[in-house]
FIGULUM-940949 format. One line per 5 residues: number of its first residue (from 1); their letters; for each residue x, y, z of N, C-alpha, C, CB. Coordinates in steps of 0.1 Angstrom, whole numbers. Glycine has a CB too. Layout:
NUM) A) X,Y,Z,X,Y,Z,X,Y,Z,X,Y,Z; ...
***
This chain:
1) MKQVI) 64,-326,93,58,-326,79,50,-346,77,75,-321,66; 44,-342,69,34,-354,62,37,-353,47,16,-352,65; 42,-366,47,46,-370,35,43,-377,30,53,-371,34; 37,-377,18,21,-388,9,33,-393,-7,-2,-371,0; 32,-407,-1,41,-411,-13,28,-422,-22,59,-422,-5
6) VVRND) 28,-420,-33,19,-421,-44,24,-434,-55,20,-405,-52; 24,-446,-53,35,-453,-63,24,-461,-73,47,-465,-55; 27,-460,-81,15,-471,-94,16,-483,-93,18,-471,-111; 3,-486,-90,2,-501,-96,-2,-511,-107,-4,-505,-90; 6,-504,-118,0,-509,-131,10,-508,-135,-12,-503,-140
11) LGIST) 21,-511,-126,39,-512,-134,39,-525,-135,56,-508,-124; 40,-535,-125,42,-547,-129,52,-552,-122,43,-548,-141; 55,-545,-106,68,-545,-105,72,-554,-94,72,-532,-102; 77,-561,-85,81,-567,-70,73,-560,-63,96,-567,-64; 72,-562,-48,70,-550,-38,85,-550,-38,62,-553,-21
16) GKMIT) 95,-556,-35,104,-552,-30,113,-538,-43,111,-566,-26; 109,-541,-53,110,-527,-60,107,-516,-59,108,-526,-68; 88,-516,-52,75,-512,-52,84,-501,-40,61,-525,-49; 88,-508,-30,96,-502,-17,106,-490,-19,105,-515,-10; 115,-499,-32,133,-492,-33,124,-478,-35,147,-498,-51
21) QACHA) 117,-476,-49,112,-467,-55,101,-456,-48,108,-473,-64; 97,-458,-38,87,-455,-25,100,-445,-16,81,-472,-14; 111,-450,-12,122,-448,-3,130,-441,-11,128,-461,2; 133,-441,-24,139,-428,-34,129,-416,-34,140,-432,-52; 118,-420,-35,105,-409,-31,111,-404,-18,88,-416,-29
26) AVLGY) 111,-409,-10,109,-403,2,127,-391,4,106,-420,16; 140,-399,4,148,-392,-1,146,-379,-5,151,-399,-9; 136,-378,-23,135,-370,-25,130,-357,-24,136,-372,-29; 120,-362,-12,116,-352,-4,124,-343,3,110,-356,4; 131,-347,11,143,-348,15,152,-332,10,148,-362,9
31) KYEEQ) 156,-335,0,168,-332,-6,155,-323,-15,180,-347,-12; 142,-323,-15,134,-306,-20,136,-294,-14,120,-304,-18; 131,-302,2,131,-291,10,148,-283,13,124,-298,23; 157,-289,14,170,-285,14,168,-276,5,179,-295,11; 165,-279,-10,170,-268,-24,162,-257,-22,167,-273,-41
36) HGENL) 152,-256,-10,140,-247,-11,145,-245,6,122,-254,-17; 155,-240,10,157,-238,28,145,-241,35,161,-222,33; 138,-247,33,132,-253,42,137,-263,54,126,-257,36; 133,-266,62,136,-277,75,124,-281,80,143,-270,90; 119,-290,76,105,-294,79,109,-310,90,94,-299,59
41) ATGRE) 123,-310,93,125,-324,100,122,-325,113,136,-329,100; 118,-333,123,114,-324,136,116,-341,140,95,-312,138; 119,-352,134,124,-365,141,109,-373,140,131,-363,159; 99,-367,132,89,-377,136,78,-373,127,84,-378,152; 82,-373,118,85,-373,102,68,-387,101,109,-383,96
46) TKIVL) 60,-383,93,47,-396,89,56,-399,74,25,-388,85; 47,-407,67,55,-413,59,40,-420,52,68,-423,67; 34,-418,45,21,-423,37,22,-428,27,12,-415,33; 22,-443,26,23,-448,11,10,-457,4,36,-457,10; 8,-449,-6,-2,-451,-12,-3,-458,-28,-6,-439,-11
51) HADFE) -12,-469,-33,-9,-472,-43,-21,-468,-53,-6,-484,-41; -21,-470,-65,-30,-461,-74,-20,-462,-89,-33,-441,-66; -32,-461,-100,-30,-462,-111,-23,-449,-117,-41,-466,-117; -14,-452,-132,-10,-440,-141,-22,-428,-138,-10,-445,-158; -32,-432,-139,-43,-416,-148,-42,-410,-132,-69,-421,-157
56) TVEEL) -49,-417,-116,-50,-416,-107,-34,-406,-100,-54,-431,-104; -27,-415,-105,-12,-408,-100,-9,-392,-101,0,-414,-109; -13,-392,-121,-10,-379,-123,-24,-371,-115,-8,-375,-140; -33,-374,-121,-47,-365,-114,-44,-359,-99,-61,-376,-110; -34,-371,-92,-30,-366,-77,-19,-351,-80,-18,-382,-67
61) AEQAR) -9,-356,-86,3,-350,-87,-7,-335,-93,18,-360,-99; -12,-331,-101,-18,-321,-99,-28,-309,-94,-19,-322,-103; -36,-321,-84,-43,-315,-75,-33,-311,-68,-53,-322,-69; -20,-317,-64,-11,-316,-52,-3,-298,-53,1,-331,-55; -2,-298,-71,7,-281,-74,-2,-277,-72,16,-274,-87
66) AEGLP) -19,-278,-80,-28,-266,-79,-30,-258,-61,-44,-272,-86; -28,-268,-48,-26,-266,-41,-11,-261,-34,-32,-272,-40; -1,-253,-44,11,-259,-38,12,-265,-26,19,-251,-38; 17,-273,-33,26,-282,-32,35,-288,-37,22,-287,-31; 44,-292,-35,57,-302,-45,56,-316,-42,74,-299,-42
71) AQK) 49,-316,-56,45,-330,-65,56,-336,-80,27,-326,-73; 63,-347,-79,71,-349,-87,63,-361,-89,85,-349,-83; 66,-365,-110,62,-381,-113,73,-390,-115,52,-383,-125
***
């Protein structure tokens, strides 16, 4: 499984808070898998963390959903 997390860079929060939010997003991804009966954990899950402004995050979420991928704001 590859998980891409996009963190907003226009919030003006500290790096520590940004990392915390990315960790919360990673956990939510695993909870989503459990709720939908998927087990994609192999022990080598790749995490990619990017940053973008609000509009870009919205566009990326729309594109992911259009491709049938789970995406949350």
